C-alpha positions in Angstrom: 264.1 -27.8 30.5 260.8 -28.3 29.8 259.0 -31.7 29.2 258.6 -30.9 25.3 262.6 -29.8 24.8 263.4 -33.3 26.7 260.6 -35.3 24.9 262.3 -33.9 21.4 265.9 -34.8 22.7 265.1 -38.1 23.4 263.0 -38.7 19.9 265.8 -37.2 18.0 267.8 -39.9 20.0 265.7 -42.7 19.4 264.8 -41.9 15.7 268.6 -41.8 14.7 268.3 -45.5 14.9 270.9 -46.3 18.2 270.0 -46.5 21.6 269.2 -43.9 24.0 271.7 -45.1 26.7 270.1 -44.1 30.3 273.3 -42.6 31.8 273.8 -40.6 28.9 270.4 -39.2 28.9 270.5 -38.5 32.3 273.4 -36.3 32.0 272.1 -34.3 28.5 268.6 -33.8 30.2 270.0 -33.1 34.1 266.7 -34.4 35.3 266.1 -37.7 38.1 265.8 -41.0 37.2 262.1 -40.8 37.9 261.6 -37.9 35.8 263.5 -40.0 32.6 261.4 -42.9 33.4 258.1 -40.9 33.0 259.3 -39.1 30.0 259.9 -42.5 28.1 256.6 -43.6 29.8 255.0 -40.9 28.2 256.7 -41.5 24.6 255.4 -44.8 25.2 251.9 -44.7 26.4 250.6 -41.6 24.7 253.0 -40.9 21.9 252.5 -44.2 20.5 256.2 -45.0 20.5 257.4 -48.5 20.3 260.2 -48.0 23.0 261.6 -50.7 24.7 264.3 -51.1 27.1 267.5 -52.9 25.8 269.5 -54.6 29.2 272.6 -55.1 27.2 273.0 -51.7 26.0 271.4 -49.8 29.5 269.3 -47.8 27.4 266.1 -47.8 25.3 265.7 -48.3 21.3 263.2 -48.3 19.3 261.5 -51.9 18.3 259.0 -52.3 15.2 257.5 -55.7 16.8 256.7 -53.8 20.1 253.9 -51.2 18.3 250.5 -51.5 19.2 248.1 -52.4 16.4 246.0 -49.9 14.7 248.7 -47.0 15.9 251.1 -45.0 14.5 254.4 -43.4 15.8 255.1 -39.6 14.7 255.3 -37.6 17.4 253.7 -34.3 16.1 255.9 -31.3 14.8 253.8 -28.6 17.0 255.4 -29.2 20.4 253.2 -27.5 22.8 253.4 -26.6 26.4 251.0 -27.1 29.5 249.5 -23.8 28.8 249.2 -23.7 25.0 247.3 -27.0 25.3 245.1 -25.9 27.9 244.6 -22.6 25.6 243.7 -24.6 22.9 241.2 -26.8 25.0 239.4 -23.3 25.5 239.2 -22.8 22.0 238.0 -25.9 21.2 235.5 -25.3 23.7 234.9 -22.1 22.8 234.3 -23.1 19.0 232.1 -26.2 19.9 229.4 -23.9 22.3 229.9 -21.2 19.2 229.0 -23.7 16.6 225.1 -23.8 16.6 224.6 -25.8 13.5 226.8 -28.9 14.9 229.3 -28.3 11.8 232.9 -28.5 13.8 232.1 -30.6 17.0 232.4 -34.0 15.5 235.2 -33.0 13.6 237.2 -30.6 16.7 236.0 -33.7 19.2 238.9 -36.3 18.4 241.5 -33.2 18.6 240.0 -32.3 22.6 240.8 -35.8 23.0 244.2 -35.8 22.1 245.2 -32.3 23.7 244.0 -34.0 27.0 246.0 -37.0 26.1 249.2 -34.7 25.6 248.8 -32.8 28.8 249.3 -36.1 30.9 247.2 -35.0 33.4 245.3 -37.2 35.7 242.2 -35.1 35.8 239.9 -34.8 32.7 241.4 -31.6 31.3 238.3 -30.3 28.8 235.8 -31.2 31.4 237.5 -28.9 33.6 237.8 -26.2 30.9 233.6 -27.2 30.4 233.2 -26.4 34.0 235.2 -23.4 34.5 234.5 -21.5 30.9 231.0 -21.1 30.1 229.5 -19.6 26.6 226.1 -17.9 26.6 224.6 -17.5 22.9 221.3 -15.6 22.4 219.1 -15.9 19.4 221.1 -18.3 18.0 219.2 -20.8 15.8 219.2 -24.5 15.1 219.6 -25.7 11.7 219.4 -29.3 10.2 223.3 -30.9 10.0 222.6 -32.8 6.7 221.7 -30.1 5.0 224.2 -28.0 5.8 226.5 -30.6 4.4 225.5 -31.0 1.2 225.2 -27.3 1.1 229.0 -27.2 2.1 229.8 -29.7 -0.3 228.2 -27.7 -3.4 229.7 -24.9 -2.5 233.5 -26.8 -2.3 232.8 -28.8 -5.4 231.3 -26.0 -7.4 228.0 -27.6 -7.8 224.8 -26.6 -8.2 222.1 -27.4 -5.3 218.7 -27.9 -5.6 216.9 -26.9 -2.2 213.5 -26.2 -1.3 213.2 -23.1 0.5 211.0 -21.8 3.5 210.6 -18.1 3.1 209.9 -16.8 6.8 208.5 -13.4 5.3 205.5 -15.1 3.4 205.4 -18.5 5.5 206.1 -20.4 1.8 208.5 -22.9 0.7 209.4 -22.9 -2.4 211.8 -25.1 -4.5 215.0 -23.2 -6.4 218.2 -24.0 -8.5 221.3 -22.4 -6.8 224.7 -21.8 -7.5 226.5 -21.6 -4.0 228.7 -18.5 -3.9 229.9 -18.8 -0.1 228.8 -18.9 3.4 228.6 -16.6 5.8 228.9 -16.8 9.2 226.8 -13.9 11.2 225.2 -13.4 14.5 225.0 -17.2 15.3 223.7 -18.1 12.4 224.7 -19.7 9.1 224.0 -17.7 5.7 224.3 -18.6 2.2 225.0 -16.2 -1.0 224.1 -18.0 -3.7 223.1 -17.2 -7.4 219.2 -17.9 -7.7 218.7 -19.8 -11.1 215.4 -18.8 -10.9 215.1 -15.4 -9.5 217.9 -14.8 -11.9 220.2 -12.7 -9.1 222.2 -13.0 -5.9 220.1 -14.0 -3.3 221.2 -14.7 0.5 219.4 -17.8 2.2 219.5 -18.5 5.9 220.8 -22.3 6.2 218.3 -23.2 8.8 215.8 -22.4 6.2 216.4 -25.0 4.1 214.3 -28.2 4.2 216.0 -29.9 1.7 219.2 -30.1 -0.3 220.5 -32.1 -3.3 224.0 -31.6 -4.7 223.3 -31.6 -8.6 225.9 -32.7 -11.2 226.0 -29.2 -13.0 228.6 -26.6 -12.3 227.8 -23.7 -10.9 228.8 -20.2 -11.9 230.9 -18.0 -10.4 230.2 -14.8 -9.7 232.8 -12.3 -9.3 233.8 -11.6 -5.2 233.8 -7.9 -6.3 229.8 -8.0 -7.4 229.0 -10.5 -4.4 230.3 -7.5 -2.5 228.9 -4.7 -4.6 225.5 -6.2 -3.9 225.4 -8.2 -1.1 228.2 -6.8 1.0 227.7 -2.9 1.2 224.9 -2.3 3.3 224.0 -2.9 7.0 223.3 -6.5 8.1 222.0 -9.5 6.3 219.9 -8.0 4.0 221.5 -5.9 1.1 221.0 -4.3 -1.9 222.8 -1.9 -4.6 220.6 1.2 -3.3 222.6 1.9 -0.6 222.0 4.7 1.8 224.1 6.1 5.2 222.2 6.2 8.5 223.4 9.1 10.9 222.9 8.1 14.5 223.2 10.0 17.8 223.6 8.2 21.1 223.2 9.8 24.4 226.7 10.2 26.6 226.0 7.4 28.3 225.1 5.1 25.7 228.2 6.1 23.6 230.4 4.7 26.3 229.4 1.3 24.8 228.6 2.2 21.2 231.8 3.9 20.3 233.2 0.4 21.0 230.7 -1.8 18.6 231.6 -2.7 15.3 228.3 -2.2 13.1 229.9 -2.4 9.9 233.2 -2.1 8.4 232.9 1.0 6.9 230.7 3.1 9.7 232.0 6.6 11.0 232.1 8.0 14.3 232.8 10.5 16.0 232.7 12.4 19.7 230.7 15.5 19.9 232.2 18.3 22.8 228.9 17.0 25.2 230.0 13.4 24.6 227.5 12.1 22.9 228.8 10.2 19.9 227.6 10.2 16.3 227.4 7.1 14.3 227.2 7.3 10.4 226.7 3.7 8.3 226.1 2.6 5.0 222.3 0.3 4.9 220.6 -1.0 2.0 217.3 -2.7 3.5 216.4 -0.9 6.7 214.6 -3.7 8.6 217.8 -5.1 10.6 218.7 -1.8 11.4 215.9 -0.7 12.7 215.2 -3.5 14.9 218.7 -2.9 16.2 218.3 0.9 16.8 215.4 0.4 18.9 217.5 -1.8 21.2 219.2 1.6 22.0 215.6 3.5 22.6 215.1 6.3 24.4 219.1 6.5 24.2 219.5 7.4 20.3 218.2 9.8 17.9 218.0 8.9 14.0 219.0 11.9 12.4 218.6 10.8 9.1 217.5 9.9 6.4 213.8 10.7 7.1 212.6 7.5 5.8 214.8 5.4 8.4 213.5 7.7 11.2 209.7 7.4 9.7 210.3 3.4 10.0 211.4 3.6 13.7 209.2 6.1 14.4 206.1 3.7 13.0 207.7 1.0 14.9 207.3 2.8 18.3 204.0 4.4 18.1 202.6 0.4 17.2 204.6 -0.6 19.9 203.1 1.8 22.5 199.0 0.7 21.0 200.0 -2.8 21.9 201.0 -1.6 25.4 198.5 0.4 26.2 195.8 -1.6 25.1 
């Protein structure tokens, strides 16, 4: 019987309002007196159970007077084994490292502490996880947490948002009134899909480019999800639009072994040809991000179409050669 099962049995006896007699517990649990003593200590010291020893009845019972100030005795309804706790600690560590904006960190830190406490190990479990598991992110941007919280608040409360937004393309900061629709976590960054009341159109805003944000009392308008997907969710990458074209890319047999396992777009189509090359087809509305990803695979990729996409890739390559050969 695992410790989790033993604790559950002891808890059930204690919650019944009677006395958990030592001799009875030893017989039912099939453990040594030392193990039983450790289980009781675990309930008392780690689960905040007000367990006291009743000498007259030779057993343990609950005493409300023994409840520590500021604590609450309620054993978790979800019982976890040591392996499951280690898995949760690992997930917590991964989330904390992937959370480039710091949104989750303050909220999941208490969970890690409680999990480590439940584990009951002398070693610092979360520190050990951090030591053994590394999460390396490339290209992730940091953004200001207070602005992000305002965005999240407006989004969930369905309120409009007044922001000062820095457009990196034109290097200009403009004030906008937005009706937030949804937050997108994409390539280690957060983006806000919103109805822009100045442009009178749907736009996607990078959260780290929001210089200031103020939640307004005005109710946000709701755009149907089908409309959001039609405008912002059909093409490749974060740049979107209604005019969708299909890119046709052929990868060399050597590069195909990696590309075939990658997800570029939910609606992508791919197949291997007889010579081992891989043909990938995917929709896009704005070619900018797609061109950058194609260039990562040069010279192992050929752009079969459309002609405009092929010309844009060729233009970028020629410009690069000019810079390199100066």
